[in-house]
OpenMM code with the backbone's topology and positions (N, CA, C; nanometers):
from openmm import Vec3, app, unit

residues = "MET GLY GLY VAL ASP ALA ASP ALA ASP GLY ARG THR SER LEU GLU GLY LEU TRP ALA VAL GLY GLU VAL ALA SER THR GLY VAL HIS GLY ALA ASN ARG LEU ALA SER ASN SER LEU LEU GLU GLY LEU VAL PHE GLY ALA ARG VAL ALA THR ASP VAL ALA ALA HIS LEU THR PRO PRO LYS GLY PRO TRP VAL ALA PRO VAL GLY ALA PHE ASP LEU PRO LEU GLU GLY GLY GLU GLU ILE PRO GLU VAL ARG GLN LEU MET TRP GLU ARG VAL GLY LEU VAL ARG THR GLY ALA GLY ILE TYR GLU ALA GLU ARG ARG LEU LEU THR ASP LEU TRP ASP VAL LEU HIS THR SER ILE ALA GLY ARG VAL ALA ALA GLU VAL ALA GLY LEU VAL MET ALA ALA ALA MET ARG ARG THR GLU SER ARG GLY GLY HIS TYR ARG ALA ASP TYR PRO ASP LEU ASP PRO LEU GLN GLU GLN ARG VAL LEU VAL GLU PRO THR ARG ALA VAL PRO SER ARG GLN VAL GLY".split()
positions = [
    Vec3(-8.8012, -17.7078, 0.1935),
    Vec3(-8.9043, -17.6240, 0.2137),
    Vec3(-8.9902, -17.5487, 0.3188),
    Vec3(-8.8656, -17.5741, 0.4101),
    Vec3(-8.8412, -17.4460, 0.5243),
    Vec3(-8.8465, -17.3016, 0.5151),
    Vec3(-8.8209, -17.2283, 0.5860),
    Vec3(-8.8292, -17.0729, 0.5669),
    Vec3(-8.6807, -17.0083, 0.5657),
    Vec3(-8.6310, -17.0741, 0.6413),
    Vec3(-8.4757, -16.9978, 0.6467),
    Vec3(-8.3668, -17.0493, 0.5694),
    Vec3(-8.3618, -16.9543, 0.4869),
    Vec3(-8.2065, -16.9638, 0.3921),
    Vec3(-8.0936, -17.0225, 0.4359),
    Vec3(-8.0782, -17.1704, 0.3860),
    Vec3(-7.9231, -17.1854, 0.4350),
    Vec3(-7.8650, -17.2607, 0.3798),
    Vec3(-7.7116, -17.2680, 0.3488),
    Vec3(-7.6189, -17.2965, 0.2887),
    Vec3(-7.6318, -17.4998, 0.2730),
    Vec3(-7.5726, -17.5252, 0.2508),
    Vec3(-7.5139, -17.6851, 0.2880),
    Vec3(-7.4560, -17.6851, 0.3527),
    Vec3(-7.3857, -17.6314, 0.4481),
    Vec3(-7.3609, -17.6862, 0.5762),
    Vec3(-7.4083, -17.5819, 0.6781),
    Vec3(-7.5827, -17.5274, 0.6584),
    Vec3(-7.6655, -17.4726, 0.7523),
    Vec3(-7.6315, -17.3366, 0.8204),
    Vec3(-7.5188, -17.2929, 0.6749),
    Vec3(-7.5175, -17.1381, 0.7608),
    Vec3(-7.6328, -17.0408, 0.6936),
    Vec3(-7.6806, -16.9608, 0.7460),
    Vec3(-7.7633, -16.8822, 0.7232),
    Vec3(-7.6425, -16.6923, 0.6867),
    Vec3(-7.7509, -16.5919, 0.6662),
    Vec3(-7.7025, -16.4671, 0.6353),
    Vec3(-7.7003, -16.4000, 0.7891),
    Vec3(-7.7234, -16.4634, 0.8726),
    Vec3(-7.6846, -16.4027, 1.0039),
    Vec3(-7.5609, -16.4936, 1.0852),
    Vec3(-7.4310, -16.4580, 1.1148),
    Vec3(-7.3424, -16.5077, 1.1548),
    Vec3(-7.3928, -16.5584, 1.2766),
    Vec3(-7.3596, -16.7080, 1.3400),
    Vec3(-7.3728, -16.7142, 1.4219),
    Vec3(-7.5196, -16.8236, 1.4337),
    Vec3(-7.5822, -16.8349, 1.3237),
    Vec3(-7.7007, -16.8714, 1.3274),
    Vec3(-7.7436, -16.9557, 1.2217),
    Vec3(-7.7462, -17.1270, 1.2321),
    Vec3(-7.7052, -17.2254, 1.1599),
    Vec3(-7.8765, -17.2645, 1.1412),
    Vec3(-7.9158, -17.3396, 1.0158),
    Vec3(-8.0754, -17.3872, 1.0553),
    Vec3(-8.0817, -17.5568, 0.9469),
    Vec3(-8.1048, -17.6076, 0.9917),
    Vec3(-8.1355, -17.7532, 1.0035),
    Vec3(-8.2870, -17.8081, 1.0158),
    Vec3(-8.3142, -17.9519, 0.9299),
    Vec3(-8.4188, -17.9847, 0.9517),
    Vec3(-8.5509, -17.9277, 0.8441),
    Vec3(-8.6571, -17.9112, 0.9146),
    Vec3(-8.7915, -17.8296, 0.8746),
    Vec3(-8.7793, -17.7094, 0.8638),
    Vec3(-8.7026, -17.6495, 0.9310),
    Vec3(-8.6989, -17.5055, 0.9240),
    Vec3(-8.5950, -17.4620, 0.8255),
    Vec3(-8.4976, -17.5614, 0.7492),
    Vec3(-8.3931, -17.4891, 0.6354),
    Vec3(-8.4602, -17.4782, 0.5209),
    Vec3(-8.4490, -17.3864, 0.4640),
    Vec3(-8.4556, -17.3548, 0.2899),
    Vec3(-8.3252, -17.4181, 0.2470),
    Vec3(-8.2893, -17.5495, 0.1676),
    Vec3(-8.1477, -17.5625, 0.1454),
    Vec3(-8.1879, -17.5932, -0.0273),
    Vec3(-8.3158, -17.6078, -0.0495),
    Vec3(-8.3363, -17.6040, -0.1855),
    Vec3(-8.2928, -17.7663, -0.2130),
    Vec3(-8.2587, -17.8702, -0.1393),
    Vec3(-8.2626, -18.0366, -0.1962),
    Vec3(-8.3516, -18.0814, -0.2267),
    Vec3(-8.4863, -18.0360, -0.1724),
    Vec3(-8.5905, -18.1168, -0.1976),
    Vec3(-8.7163, -18.0534, -0.2954),
    Vec3(-8.6553, -17.9410, -0.3697),
    Vec3(-8.7316, -17.8435, -0.4127),
    Vec3(-8.8587, -17.7943, -0.3288),
    Vec3(-8.9857, -17.7913, -0.4120),
    Vec3(-9.0999, -17.7505, -0.3284),
    Vec3(-9.1718, -17.8551, -0.2759),
    Vec3(-9.1504, -17.9759, -0.2694),
    Vec3(-9.2152, -18.1175, -0.1888),
    Vec3(-9.1216, -18.1480, -0.0948),
    Vec3(-9.1525, -18.2041, -0.0022),
    Vec3(-9.0592, -18.2815, 0.1020),
    Vec3(-9.1547, -18.3538, 0.1879),
    Vec3(-9.0997, -18.5083, 0.1649),
    Vec3(-9.1807, -18.6581, 0.2165),
    Vec3(-9.0711, -18.6533, 0.3021),
    Vec3(-9.1359, -18.7198, 0.4170),
    Vec3(-9.1347, -18.7509, 0.5427),
    Vec3(-8.9852, -18.8239, 0.5731),
    Vec3(-8.9734, -18.9625, 0.4836),
    Vec3(-8.8384, -18.9875, 0.4783),
    Vec3(-8.7902, -18.9121, 0.4526),
    Vec3(-8.7688, -18.8222, 0.3306),
    Vec3(-8.6415, -18.7431, 0.2940),
    Vec3(-8.6199, -18.6435, 0.4046),
    Vec3(-8.6960, -18.5971, 0.4967),
    Vec3(-8.7140, -18.4965, 0.5598),
    Vec3(-8.5857, -18.5617, 0.7246),
    Vec3(-8.6491, -18.6982, 0.7287),
    Vec3(-8.5675, -18.7654, 0.8480),
    Vec3(-8.3896, -18.7814, 0.7962),
    Vec3(-8.4263, -18.8183, 0.6695),
    Vec3(-8.2453, -18.8594, 0.6256),
    Vec3(-8.1736, -18.7090, 0.5964),
    Vec3(-8.2383, -18.5877, 0.5281),
    Vec3(-8.2586, -18.4711, 0.5324),
    Vec3(-8.1731, -18.4030, 0.6856),
    Vec3(-8.2366, -18.4632, 0.7854),
    Vec3(-8.1987, -18.3971, 0.9587),
    Vec3(-8.1134, -18.4421, 0.9521),
    Vec3(-8.0905, -18.6235, 0.9083),
    Vec3(-7.9821, -18.6681, 0.9506),
    Vec3(-7.8031, -18.6324, 0.9205),
    Vec3(-7.8096, -18.6039, 0.7626),
    Vec3(-7.7133, -18.6034, 0.6704),
    Vec3(-7.6766, -18.4447, 0.7195),
    Vec3(-7.7483, -18.3437, 0.7089),
    Vec3(-7.7267, -18.1893, 0.7408),
    Vec3(-7.7475, -18.1576, 0.9159),
    Vec3(-7.7341, -18.2749, 0.9878),
    Vec3(-7.7634, -18.2255, 1.1204),
    Vec3(-7.6358, -18.2470, 1.1431),
    Vec3(-7.5745, -18.3875, 1.0823),
    Vec3(-7.4206, -18.3623, 1.1316),
    Vec3(-7.2963, -18.2607, 1.0752),
    Vec3(-7.3757, -18.2422, 0.9485),
    Vec3(-7.2526, -18.1162, 0.8419),
    Vec3(-7.3043, -18.0064, 0.9552),
    Vec3(-7.4219, -17.9351, 1.0248),
    Vec3(-7.4267, -17.8476, 1.1045),
    Vec3(-7.3373, -17.8486, 1.1773),
    Vec3(-7.3338, -17.9681, 1.2371),
    Vec3(-7.2727, -17.9824, 1.3954),
    Vec3(-7.1066, -17.9557, 1.3733),
    Vec3(-7.0886, -18.0035, 1.2610),
    Vec3(-6.9196, -18.0159, 1.2552),
    Vec3(-6.8785, -17.8730, 1.2315),
    Vec3(-6.9994, -17.8053, 1.1585),
    Vec3(-6.9464, -17.6566, 1.1043),
    Vec3(-6.9767, -17.5568, 1.2498),
    Vec3(-7.0631, -17.5976, 1.3421),
    Vec3(-7.0508, -17.4801, 1.4164),
    Vec3(-6.9206, -17.5422, 1.5224),
    Vec3(-6.9631, -17.6520, 1.5350),
    Vec3(-6.7993, -17.6481, 1.5899),
    Vec3(-6.6782, -17.5986, 1.5929),
    Vec3(-6.6513, -17.6084, 1.4536),
    Vec3(-6.5056, -17.5425, 1.4071),
    Vec3(-6.5289, -17.4260, 1.4029),
    Vec3(-6.6364, -17.3254, 1.4149),
    Vec3(-6.6401, -17.2139, 1.4221),
    Vec3(-6.6790, -17.1512, 1.5371),
    Vec3(-6.6610, -17.2250, 1.6752),
    Vec3(-6.6717, -17.1929, 1.8203),
    Vec3(-6.5736, -17.1305, 1.8055),
    Vec3(-6.5931, -17.0047, 1.8864),
    Vec3(-6.4789, -16.9302, 1.9889),
    Vec3(-6.5029, -16.8697, 2.1190),
    Vec3(-6.3954, -16.9075, 2.1502),
    Vec3(-6.4195, -16.8480, 2.2893),
    Vec3(-6.4702, -16.7084, 2.3437),
    Vec3(-6.5663, -16.7209, 2.4344),
    Vec3(-6.6187, -16.5966, 2.4885),
    Vec3(-6.5235, -16.4837, 2.5490),
    Vec3(-6.4928, -16.3331, 2.5042),
    Vec3(-6.4386, -16.2542, 2.5453),
    Vec3(-6.4650, -16.1704, 2.6655),
    Vec3(-6.5313, -16.2875, 2.6877),
    Vec3(-6.6010, -16.1846, 2.8352),
    Vec3(-6.7143, -16.2066, 2.9095),
    Vec3(-6.7384, -16.1466, 2.9757),
    Vec3(-6.8558, -16.1756, 3.0147),
    Vec3(-7.0154, -16.1240, 2.9633),
    Vec3(-7.0866, -16.2568, 2.9165),
    Vec3(-7.2042, -16.2074, 2.8009),
    Vec3(-7.3401, -16.0784, 2.9102),
    Vec3(-7.3147, -15.9772, 2.8218),
    Vec3(-7.4094, -15.9012, 2.8485),
    Vec3(-7.5388, -15.8733, 2.7568),
    Vec3(-7.6483, -15.8890, 2.8082),
    Vec3(-7.7952, -15.8323, 2.7587),
    Vec3(-7.7859, -15.7316, 2.6950),
    Vec3(-7.8726, -15.7287, 2.6002),
    Vec3(-7.8628, -15.6159, 2.5311),
    Vec3(-7.9104, -15.5191, 2.6186),
    Vec3(-7.9518, -15.3524, 2.5947),
    Vec3(-8.0424, -15.2838, 2.7021),
    Vec3(-8.1214, -15.2903, 2.6485),
    Vec3(-8.2622, -15.3203, 2.7785),
    Vec3(-8.3818, -15.3162, 2.6993),
    Vec3(-8.4603, -15.4569, 2.6475),
    Vec3(-8.3424, -15.5921, 2.6941),
    Vec3(-8.3839, -15.7427, 2.6512),
    Vec3(-8.4715, -15.7874, 2.7436),
    Vec3(-8.4741, -15.7684, 2.8259),
    Vec3(-8.5569, -15.7889, 2.9809),
    Vec3(-8.6762, -15.7408, 3.0070),
    Vec3(-8.7124, -15.6320, 2.9304),
    Vec3(-8.8190, -15.5012, 2.9656),
    Vec3(-8.9466, -15.5353, 2.9677),
    Vec3(-8.9843, -15.6825, 2.8519),
    Vec3(-9.0857, -15.7417, 2.8451),
    Vec3(-9.0826, -15.8775, 2.9305),
    Vec3(-9.2256, -15.9297, 2.9680),
    Vec3(-9.2193, -16.0747, 3.0269),
    Vec3(-9.1790, -16.1592, 2.9161),
    Vec3(-9.1431, -16.2798, 2.9476),
    Vec3(-9.1634, -16.3795, 2.8486),
    Vec3(-9.2333, -16.4272, 2.8155),
    Vec3(-9.3179, -16.4700, 2.9078),
    Vec3(-9.4574, -16.5128, 2.8624),
    Vec3(-9.5757, -16.4530, 2.9120),
    Vec3(-9.6854, -16.4369, 2.8482),
    Vec3(-9.8060, -16.3775, 2.8659),
    Vec3(-9.8476, -16.3968, 2.6801),
    Vec3(-9.8868, -16.3085, 2.5713),
    Vec3(-9.9279, -16.2940, 2.5152),
    Vec3(-10.0568, -16.3648, 2.5054),
    Vec3(-10.1888, -16.3576, 2.6022),
    Vec3(-10.3036, -16.4259, 2.5941),
    Vec3(-10.3680, -16.4647, 2.4554),
    Vec3(-10.3110, -16.3720, 2.3593),
    Vec3(-10.3820, -16.3408, 2.2644),
    Vec3(-10.3082, -16.4769, 2.1416),
    Vec3(-10.1785, -16.5416, 2.1774),
    Vec3(-10.1736, -16.6088, 2.1185),
    Vec3(-10.2639, -16.7691, 2.0551),
    Vec3(-10.2908, -16.7984, 2.1257),
    Vec3(-10.4269, -16.8954, 2.0623),
    Vec3(-10.5223, -16.8372, 1.9672),
    Vec3(-10.5377, -16.6889, 1.9889),
    Vec3(-10.6299, -16.6437, 1.8565),
    Vec3(-10.5515, -16.6191, 1.7209),
    Vec3(-10.3852, -16.5987, 1.7253),
    Vec3(-10.2866, -16.5880, 1.6478),
    Vec3(-10.3433, -16.7374, 1.5627),
    Vec3(-10.3162, -16.8239, 1.6476),
    Vec3(-10.2796, -16.9581, 1.6048),
    Vec3(-10.4412, -16.9715, 1.4773),
    Vec3(-10.4977, -16.9438, 1.6076),
    Vec3(-10.6446, -16.9846, 1.5069),
    Vec3(-10.6727, -16.9052, 1.4002),
    Vec3(-10.6568, -16.7853, 1.3606),
    Vec3(-10.6556, -16.6997, 1.2820),
    Vec3(-10.5495, -16.7497, 1.1578),
    Vec3(-10.4008, -16.7709, 1.1334),
    Vec3(-10.3481, -16.8144, 1.0794),
    Vec3(-10.3716, -16.9282, 1.0320),
    Vec3(-10.4666, -17.0711, 1.1071),
    Vec3(-10.4913, -17.1553, 1.0740),
    Vec3(-10.6010, -17.1565, 0.9620),
    Vec3(-10.7068, -17.0547, 1.0015),
    Vec3(-10.8134, -17.0398, 0.9165),
    Vec3(-10.7759, -16.9408, 0.8352),
    Vec3(-10.6819, -16.8368, 0.8088),
    Vec3(-10.6817, -16.7662, 0.6593),
    Vec3(-10.5444, -16.7991, 0.6162),
    Vec3(-10.4672, -16.8394, 0.6872),
    Vec3(-10.3092, -16.8603, 0.6074),
    Vec3(-10.2232, -17.0471, 0.6244),
    Vec3(-10.3589, -17.1138, 0.6610),
    Vec3(-10.3228, -17.2524, 0.6430),
    Vec3(-10.2975, -17.3097, 0.5369),
    Vec3(-10.3276, -17.4590, 0.5306),
    Vec3(-10.3283, -17.5026, 0.4383),
    Vec3(-10.3768, -17.4626, 0.3237),
    Vec3(-10.5228, -17.4218, 0.3037),
    Vec3(-10.5722, -17.3755, 0.1899),
    Vec3(-10.6051, -17.2046, 0.1971),
    Vec3(-10.5284, -17.1546, 0.1459),
    Vec3(-10.5446, -16.9959, 0.1869),
    Vec3(-10.5583, -16.9359, 0.0246),
    Vec3(-10.6042, -16.7631, 0.0796),
    Vec3(-10.6545, -16.6981, -0.0432),
    Vec3(-10.5880, -16.5826, -0.0517),
    Vec3(-10.5741, -16.4704, -0.1330),
    Vec3(-10.5027, -16.3554, -0.1434),
    Vec3(-10.5867, -16.2456, -0.0103),
    Vec3(-10.7411, -16.2865, -0.0529),
    Vec3(-10.7971, -16.2220, 0.0165),
    Vec3(-10.8206, -16.2575, 0.1924),
    Vec3(-10.8177, -16.3822, 0.2535),
    Vec3(-10.8004, -16.4651, 0.3688),
    Vec3(-10.6835, -16.4476, 0.4298),
    Vec3(-10.5644, -16.4113, 0.3528),
    Vec3(-10.4199, -16.3497, 0.4105),
    Vec3(-10.4257, -16.2055, 0.3796),
    Vec3(-10.4658, -16.0720, 0.3336),
    Vec3(-10.4971, -15.9767, 0.4055),
    Vec3(-10.6081, -15.9581, 0.4734),
    Vec3(-10.7107, -16.0375, 0.4806),
    Vec3(-10.7887, -16.0519, 0.6443),
    Vec3(-10.6943, -16.0532, 0.7479),
    Vec3(-10.6378, -16.1783, 0.7160),
    Vec3(-10.5007, -16.2150, 0.8565),
    Vec3(-10.4400, -16.0908, 0.8531),
    Vec3(-10.3685, -16.0366, 0.8112),
    Vec3(-10.3017, -15.9304, 0.8063),
    Vec3(-10.3531, -15.7982, 0.8486),
    Vec3(-10.4691, -15.7702, 0.8370),
    Vec3(-10.5450, -15.6684, 0.9029),
    Vec3(-10.5519, -15.6760, 1.0444),
    Vec3(-10.6039, -15.8230, 1.0865),
    Vec3(-10.6408, -15.8445, 1.2242),
    Vec3(-10.5237, -15.8344, 1.3058),
    Vec3(-10.4218, -15.8999, 1.2625),
    Vec3(-10.3064, -15.9122, 1.3585),
    Vec3(-10.2435, -15.7525, 1.3666),
    Vec3(-10.2605, -15.6413, 1.2769),
    Vec3(-10.1867, -15.5408, 1.2793),
    Vec3(-10.3084, -15.4203, 1.3616),
    Vec3(-10.4365, -15.4538, 1.2766),
    Vec3(-10.5113, -15.3629, 1.3770),
    Vec3(-10.5987, -15.4206, 1.5151),
    Vec3(-10.6173, -15.5644, 1.5512),
    Vec3(-10.6565, -15.6431, 1.6871),
    Vec3(-10.5642, -15.6509, 1.7415),
    Vec3(-10.4425, -15.7138, 1.7554),
    Vec3(-10.3779, -15.7600, 1.8097),
    Vec3(-10.2323, -15.7470, 1.8358),
    Vec3(-10.1885, -15.6421, 1.7199),
    Vec3(-10.0335, -15.6653, 1.6889),
    Vec3(-10.0016, -15.5948, 1.8247),
    Vec3(-10.0494, -15.4716, 1.8966),
    Vec3(-10.0198, -15.3905, 2.0201),
    Vec3(-10.0022, -15.4806, 2.2106),
    Vec3(-10.1098, -15.5491, 2.1735),
    Vec3(-10.1423, -15.6464, 2.2661),
    Vec3(-10.0315, -15.7792, 2.2652),
    Vec3(-9.9995, -15.8332, 2.1804),
    Vec3(-9.9268, -15.9220, 2.1362),
    Vec3(-9.7468, -15.8392, 2.1941),
    Vec3(-9.7346, -15.7388, 2.1660),
    Vec3(-9.5796, -15.6595, 2.1648),
    Vec3(-9.6029, -15.6628, 2.3587),
    Vec3(-9.6996, -15.7197, 2.3915),
    Vec3(-9.6457, -15.6705, 2.5580),
    Vec3(-9.6163, -15.7911, 2.6106),
    Vec3(-9.5332, -15.9189, 2.5426),
    Vec3(-9.4591, -15.9973, 2.5964),
    Vec3(-9.3547, -16.0348, 2.4856),
    Vec3(-9.2635, -16.0527, 2.5518),
    Vec3(-9.1700, -16.1643, 2.4288),
    Vec3(-9.2054, -16.2837, 2.3461),
    Vec3(-9.3139, -16.3849, 2.3743),
    Vec3(-9.3841, -16.4768, 2.3594),
    Vec3(-9.4749, -16.4024, 2.2503),
    Vec3(-9.5133, -16.3002, 2.2988),
    Vec3(-9.6441, -16.3026, 2.1721),
    Vec3(-9.5442, -16.1719, 2.0733),
    Vec3(-9.4553, -16.1055, 2.0983),
    Vec3(-9.3765, -16.0000, 1.9619),
    Vec3(-9.3053, -16.1514, 1.8834),
    Vec3(-9.2904, -16.2441, 1.9429),
    Vec3(-9.2077, -16.3371, 1.8153),
    Vec3(-9.3479, -16.3985, 1.7588),
    Vec3(-9.5047, -16.4289, 1.8226),
    Vec3(-9.5717, -16.5062, 1.7620),
    Vec3(-9.5920, -16.3593, 1.6399),
    Vec3(-9.6425, -16.2511, 1.6802),
    Vec3(-9.6275, -16.1612, 1.5654),
    Vec3(-9.5374, -16.1332, 1.4798),
    Vec3(-9.4442, -16.1496, 1.4845),
    Vec3(-9.3220, -16.1545, 1.3735),
    Vec3(-9.3478, -16.2241, 1.2951),
    Vec3(-9.3157, -16.3668, 1.4009),
    Vec3(-9.3491, -16.5257, 1.2634),
    Vec3(-9.4900, -16.5108, 1.1625),
    Vec3(-9.6179, -16.4961, 1.2449),
    Vec3(-9.6822, -16.4751, 1.1286),
    Vec3(-9.6921, -16.3927, 1.0356),
    Vec3(-9.6723, -16.2768, 1.0311),
    Vec3(-9.6104, -16.1452, 0.9583),
    Vec3(-9.5255, -16.1840, 0.8321),
    Vec3(-9.4069, -16.2824, 0.8606),
    Vec3(-9.3560, -16.3153, 0.7825),
    Vec3(-9.4039, -16.4450, 0.7001),
    Vec3(-9.4639, -16.5272, 0.7369),
    Vec3(-9.5580, -16.6287, 0.6994),
    Vec3(-9.6408, -16.5868, 0.6110),
    Vec3(-9.7484, -16.4378, 0.6422),
    Vec3(-9.8293, -16.3864, 0.5907),
    Vec3(-9.7425, -16.2927, 0.4356),
    Vec3(-9.6472, -16.2433, 0.4546),
    Vec3(-9.5715, -16.1797, 0.3193),
    Vec3(-9.5059, -16.2600, 0.2417),
    Vec3(-9.4786, -16.3828, 0.2858),
    Vec3(-9.4125, -16.4965, 0.1863),
    Vec3(-9.5803, -16.5667, 0.0827),
    Vec3(-9.6574, -16.5531, 0.1739),
    Vec3(-9.7445, -16.6222, 0.1295),
    Vec3(-9.7861, -16.5333, 0.0153),
    Vec3(-9.8163, -16.4274, 0.0805),
    Vec3(-9.9039, -16.3341, -0.0224),
    Vec3(-9.8178, -16.3275, -0.1523),
    Vec3(-9.7050, -16.3261, -0.1509),
    Vec3(-9.5867, -16.2981, -0.2646),
    Vec3(-9.6206, -16.4059, -0.3555),
    Vec3(-9.6072, -16.5134, -0.3348),
    Vec3(-9.5991, -16.6614, -0.3790),
    Vec3(-9.7649, -16.6499, -0.4872),
    Vec3(-9.8008, -16.5794, -0.5614),
    Vec3(-9.9247, -16.6270, -0.6605),
    Vec3(-9.8945, -16.7389, -0.7300),
    Vec3(-9.9489, -16.8304, -0.6643),
    Vec3(-9.9632, -17.0013, -0.7369),
    Vec3(-9.9340, -17.1449, -0.6654),
    Vec3(-9.9646, -17.2148, -0.7100),
    Vec3(-10.0016, -17.3418, -0.5477),
    Vec3(-9.9112, -17.3994, -0.6087),
    Vec3(-9.8076, -17.4571, -0.5435),
    Vec3(-9.6744, -17.5438, -0.5709),
    Vec3(-9.6060, -17.5939, -0.4415),
    Vec3(-9.6106, -17.7553, -0.4451),
    Vec3(-9.5786, -17.8190, -0.2986),
    Vec3(-9.6807, -17.7572, -0.1578),
    Vec3(-9.6242, -17.7653, -0.0549),
    Vec3(-9.6949, -17.7412, 0.0343),
    Vec3(-9.7754, -17.6137, 0.0351),
    Vec3(-9.7785, -17.5221, -0.0340),
    Vec3(-9.8112, -17.4023, -0.0726),
    Vec3(-9.9478, -17.3914, -0.1821),
    Vec3(-10.0968, -17.3817, -0.1136),
    Vec3(-10.1853, -17.4082, -0.1859),
    Vec3(-10.2470, -17.2957, -0.1684),
    Vec3(-10.3028, -17.2217, -0.2741),
    Vec3(-10.3506, -17.0721, -0.2953),
    Vec3(-10.4940, -17.1030, -0.3908),
    Vec3(-10.6139, -17.1110, -0.3666),
    Vec3(-10.6870, -17.1611, -0.4015),
    Vec3(-10.7567, -17.0339, -0.4623),
    Vec3(-10.6775, -16.8973, -0.4987),
    Vec3(-10.7228, -16.8154, -0.6029),
    Vec3(-10.6044, -16.8345, -0.7070),
    Vec3(-10.4813, -16.9125, -0.7034),
    Vec3(-10.3850, -16.9090, -0.7670),
    Vec3(-10.3474, -17.0818, -0.7944),
    Vec3(-10.4571, -17.1826, -0.8676),
    Vec3(-10.4425, -17.3227, -0.8194),
    Vec3(-10.3564, -17.3994, -0.9101),
    Vec3(-10.2735, -17.3247, -1.0471),
    Vec3(-10.1873, -17.3325, -1.0766),
    Vec3(-10.0228, -17.3254, -1.0453),
    Vec3(-9.9431, -17.4035, -1.1194),
    Vec3(-9.8258, -17.4257, -1.1187),
    Vec3(-9.7754, -17.2499, -1.2255),
    Vec3(-9.6956, -17.1791, -1.1718),
    Vec3(-9.6215, -17.0705, -1.2815),
    Vec3(-9.4847, -17.0968, -1.3000),
    Vec3(-9.4372, -17.1212, -1.4294),
    Vec3(-9.3315, -17.1378, -1.4348),
    Vec3(-9.2159, -17.0190, -1.4038),
    Vec3(-9.2931, -16.8940, -1.4101),
    Vec3(-9.2007, -16.7835, -1.3653),
    Vec3(-9.1774, -16.7583, -1.1896),
    Vec3(-9.2452, -16.8325, -1.1329),
    Vec3(-9.2190, -16.8716, -0.9857),
    Vec3(-9.1414, -16.9803, -0.9465),
    Vec3(-9.0861, -17.0108, -1.0438),
    Vec3(-8.9952, -17.2013, -0.9840),
    Vec3(-8.8898, -17.1781, -0.8873),
    Vec3(-8.8047, -17.0227, -0.8807),
    Vec3(-8.7241, -16.9749, -0.7539),
    Vec3(-8.7931, -17.0027, -0.6780),
    Vec3(-8.7137, -17.0260, -0.5554),
    Vec3(-8.7404, -16.9724, -0.4452),
    Vec3(-8.7965, -16.8356, -0.3874),
    Vec3(-8.8758, -16.8067, -0.2973),
    Vec3(-8.9236, -16.7101, -0.2650),
    Vec3(-8.8785, -16.6603, -0.0861),
    Vec3(-8.7639, -16.5427, -0.1384),
    Vec3(-8.6944, -16.5022, 0.0350),
    Vec3(-8.7529, -16.3617, 0.0975),
    Vec3(-8.7844, -16.3727, 0.2065),
    Vec3(-8.9007, -16.2875, 0.2528),
    Vec3(-8.7561, -16.2310, 0.3532),
    Vec3(-8.7092, -16.0776, 0.3711),
    Vec3(-8.6512, -16.0228, 0.4249),
    Vec3(-8.7293, -15.9884, 0.6194),
    Vec3(-8.6708, -16.0286, 0.6934),
    Vec3(-8.7608, -15.9791, 0.8077),
    Vec3(-8.8205, -15.8253, 0.8092),
    Vec3(-8.6908, -15.7323, 0.7817),
    Vec3(-8.7501, -15.6103, 0.7992),
    Vec3(-8.9078, -15.6115, 0.6768),
    Vec3(-8.9248, -15.6867, 0.6278),
    Vec3(-9.0322, -15.6661, 0.5159),
    Vec3(-9.1492, -15.7093, 0.5732),
    Vec3(-9.1302, -15.7980, 0.6461),
    Vec3(-9.2225, -15.8665, 0.6658),
    Vec3(-9.3553, -15.7683, 0.7021),
    Vec3(-9.4007, -15.6595, 0.8131),
    Vec3(-9.5207, -15.6245, 0.8031),
    Vec3(-9.4874, -15.4543, 0.7348),
    Vec3(-9.4888, -15.4379, 0.6440),
    Vec3(-9.4287, -15.3112, 0.6233),
    Vec3(-9.5389, -15.1573, 0.6318),
    Vec3(-9.6303, -15.2107, 0.6923),
    Vec3(-9.7242, -15.0785, 0.7383),
    Vec3(-9.7373, -15.0782, 0.8671),
    Vec3(-9.6418, -15.1390, 0.9567),
    Vec3(-9.6149, -15.1058, 1.0989),
    Vec3(-9.4663, -15.0949, 1.1545),
    Vec3(-9.4516, -14.9986, 1.1938),
    Vec3(-9.2864, -14.9817, 1.2730),
    Vec3(-9.2898, -15.1699, 1.3488),
    Vec3(-9.1727, -15.2428, 1.3381),
    Vec3(-9.1549, -15.3663, 1.3929),
    Vec3(-9.0913, -15.2634, 1.5431),
    Vec3(-9.0967, -15.3629, 1.6658),
    Vec3(-9.0397, -15.3161, 1.7701),
    Vec3(-9.0649, -15.2362, 1.8576),
] * unit.nanometer
topology = app.Topology()
chain = topology.addChain("A")
for resn in residues:
    res = topology.addResidue(resn, chain)
    for name in ("N", "CA", "C"):
        topology.addAtom(name, app.Element.getBySymbol(name[0]), res)
């Protein structure tokens, strides 16, 4: 039920990035996830991921150098992050509608985007919110933990998992 597509060993499409537990979308539990299943999955897949990570470790080839501009922004900040949380809860939370998601996207892009991008924490909040909104807008049905009040029924044509590419999360603005 998580959002990061991962295989049975937790590998993602990004080399060196593994996902396990609530964040991983392995397809093991379908659209629903029960607490006891999550605990068991975390235990079993956590061990598998640890084994796979250990098997792929390579010694560093020299000193680590941060990319140019990596520390141009302060880590903390983004005093608007609580506003993003509230917006996401109200418009994109447990019960959502297309109109509410659209309103949340509009507010994020017009009122909050620039100020959120003045810190690393704010940038991450904006990007994650954009990805969640993109995925929620694409699924026009209710299934598992995703409930759209404007589409309350299951749609057999949407049985497959929905994957959203990060570069397509917020198409109306340049990211970065």
